[in-house]
N, C-alpha and C positions, 0 to 999 in steps of 0.2 A: 714581253706582254703580247698576247695575240691581237688580231685586228678587232677594233671596237665595232660591236654590232648592236643594232636596235632590237630590244626584246619585244616581240610582237605576238606572243602566244595569247590567245583569248581565254577568258575564264570559262571553265566547263561546268555544266550543270552536274548535280549529283548523279543523275542517270548516265550522263556521258562519262563521268569519272569511273563509274562501275563498269560500264561497257568496255572502256579502255583497259582496265585491269583484267577483265575476263578474256578479252582478245589476246592479251599477253600471256595467258596461261593460268591465271589464278582460278582455282576451282571454287565456285561460290554460287549460291542462289542470288539472283540479281536483287530481289527485294531486301534480303538480309544484308547484303553488301552495302546497299544504299543507306540502310539504317545506321550501319557502322560509320560510313563516311559523313553522315549528318552529325555524328557525335565527335568524330576525330577527323580533322581535315586531311585531305588527300596527301598533301606533302608530308605531314607527320606520319601518317599511316604507311606511306611508301618506304620510310626508313626501316621499318620492320620487315619489309619485303626484300630488302637488299641482299641478305644472305642467301636468298633463294633465286637470285637473278643471274641470268646469263649476260655476257657482254652485249648482246643485241637487244637487251631490255625485255626479253621474254623470261618466263619463270620455269624453273625446273619441274619435271613431272612430279605429281603428288603434292604440289604447293596448294594447300587448301586454306580457306578463310579461317577455319577453326585453328589450324596450326599457327598461322600468323598471329591470330588474336591471342593465343596462349602466350606467345612471346611478348606481346604488348601488355597483357595483364601481369605477367611475371615481372616485367620491368617496372611497372607501376608499383607493385607491392615491394619490390626491391628498394625503390626510392623512399617509400614510407619507412622501411627499416633503417636505411642509411640516415635519413633525416633524424630519426629518433636518437641514434647513436651520436651523430654530429652535434645535436642540441645539447646532449649531456656533457660532451667534451668541451664544447664552446662555453657553457655556463661555468664549468669547473675551472678551466684555464683562466677565464675572465675573472673569476673570484680570486684565484691565487695572484693574478697580475695586479688587481686592484689592492688586495691586502698588502702585498710586499711593497708596491710602489708608494702607497699612501703612508706606510710606516717609515719608509725611507725619506720621502719628500713632502709629506703632508697632504691634506685633502685637495689643495689647489696647485700642487706642484706640477701638474700636467700642463699648466699654462706657461711654464718656463722652459725655453728651448735648451738650456744647459742640462736639463735632466734627460735629454734625448740625444745622446752623442752619436747615434747611428743614423739620424735623420739630418739632412741638410736644412738650411733655413727655409728655403722655398717649400720643401715637402712638409716640414713641421707647420709652417704658417697655413698652408692649405688644409692640413688635417685639423688644426685648431679652429680655423674658420668654419669648416664643415661641422665640427662638433658644436660650436657656438650656434650655428644655424639650426641644428637639430634640437638643441635645448630651447631655442626661441619658438620653434614650431610646435613642440610637444605640448599636449594638453593633459598629460598624466597628472593625476591628483597630487601625488607626492611632490612633483615639480612645482605645481601651482602653489602648494602650501609653502614650499621653501622660498619662492619668489615673494610671496605676500609677507612672510615673516622676516626674511633676511635680505630681500632684494635691494634695500636702501644702502646696504653696506657691501654686499657681494653681487657682482654682475655675472658670476659663473657658479655652476653647481659644484658641490664637492664630488670627488671622483666616484665614490660609490653610488651616487645618484646618476651621474653622467653615464656610468657603465651600463645602466639598465636601458638606455636608448642607443647604445653603441652597436653598430652592425658588426658582423664577423669581420668584414674587410677593414673597418676602422680599428677593431680590436687587434687585428693582425699588424696593421701599421704601428700601433702602439707597442706591441710586443717586439716587433723588429727594430723599433727606434730606441728602446731603453738600453742601458749599458750591459756589458757581458756578465757582470756579477749577478745582476738581477735576473737575467735570463737563465743563468746556471742554477740559481736557487729554485726557480720555478720548475725547470726541466728535471732537476734532481728528485723532485716530488713524484715524478712519473717514471723514474728509473732509467732515464736516457740523458744523452748529452744535449746541450742547448741547440746545437746545429741540427740535430735530428728533429727535435720538437718544432723548430722553426720551419723546417722543410715540410713536416707533416701537417702543420697548421695551414701552410700554403696550399697543400693538396686538398685538405678538407674544405678550404674556402672555395676552391674550384668546383669540387663536387657539390657543395652546398648550393652554389649558384646554379649548377645544372639542375639539381632537384627543385629549386625554387621556381625555375622556369619550365618545370615538367619535361626536362630534356631526357634523352635516352642515356641510360647508364650501361645496360647490357651491351657487350661486344664493342665498347667504345675505347678508343685511345684517348687518354686524358689530355695529351699535349703538355704534360707536366711530369718531369722526371723526379719522382719522390726518392729521397735518400733512404737507402737500406743500411741498417747498422753493419759495422765491420764484423767479419767472421771471427777475428781473434777475440774481440770483446763481447760479442753477442752471438755465440754459435747457434743458438736456437733459431735464428733467422735464416740459417743456411743448411741445417741438418735436421731431418733427412731430406728436406726438399729446399730448393732454391726459390726465392721470392723475387719476381721481376719488379720493375719500378715504373711501368707506364700503363698498367691496366688496373681494373677494379680490385683484383685480388690483393694487390699491395695496400690499397686504401682500406679494404675490409679487414686486413690483418692488422693494420695500424689501429683501427677502431677497436678491434678485439683486444689488442694489447693495452690500449689506454683505458678501456672500460674496466679492466681488472683493477685499476687504481681508482677510477672515478665512480664506478658502480659495481663493486665486487660481487654483489648478489644478483646482478642482472642476468636474465636468461636470453639476452640478445643473440648470442652465438647459436644457441639451440633453436631459436626462432628462425635464424637465417638458414640453418641446416634443414629445418622443417619446410621452409620455402623451396629448397632444392628438391626435397623429397616429393613435394606437391606437384612439381613440374619436372618430372624425370627426363622429358624429351628436350629440355633446354640444355644445350652444350655449354656448361660453365667454363670449359677450357677457353672459350672465346673471351672470357673475362680475365684470363691469365692464370686460372687455377691449374696447377700441375697435377700429375697423377699422384695419388697417395697423400694429398694435401692434408687430410685429417690426421695423419700421423705426426704432423709437425707439433712440437711441444706448445706452440703458440695457440693451437686450435684444440688441443685436448681438454676435455672438461674435467 
């Protein structure tokens, strides 16, 4: 670890922020740049300048506000598309998880640790406590109705009600905690092994959190190595193009694959391609897209 230093940079006015960027080589009208910085804070905006940056913090010739802003708006529209697909997958997997679990263990079986062989006692207790807290805080009409009608007998919600206030992260803990047989049944419905679906849901949870906090997706390393299906069993994931496992292309391909099961009539893939056509200057290779990616059977319409 380096020497501990005191952070003593003062806050800059919007005018000073704009001047600093222009002095570093950003081509922009000052008034227009200030308007942008009033809407998108300097630190957030500068992340989209990074690909145009030299090591000395100056910007490459031709780095215009318009060019950088296109990257920003592209990323924002990409997040909207990704969240749309993630929501569909989340709801579908949660539906299957609730259906099969409740048929195996009953509507209140989630309160019994024995039904979660993959979770240790501490992790299970923490998860259950958090779900109990969520149900107590909720003011959903259907929950209030259940409490009023059945609360004298049941101090917990049936699973299919609880699921409606379950976050993606809590659903993922649920999925990871159940037995192998149940996970295999659910994964089989999406044409994959349970270990793959488990990895994919983990990646989607990471991406969902990035989107929920309006974080940058374009050109981002996810910090999560998503499992790619084996070539022997799933050749379409490897021929004619290889799919990497740490960039957005892998996540987008997973979403494309799962949507064929979850929403077979969805035009999501075409909307994504239309976004790329709308912003032809955005290098999608920075998201891990290989050459000729559209020739992959996974992406053919």
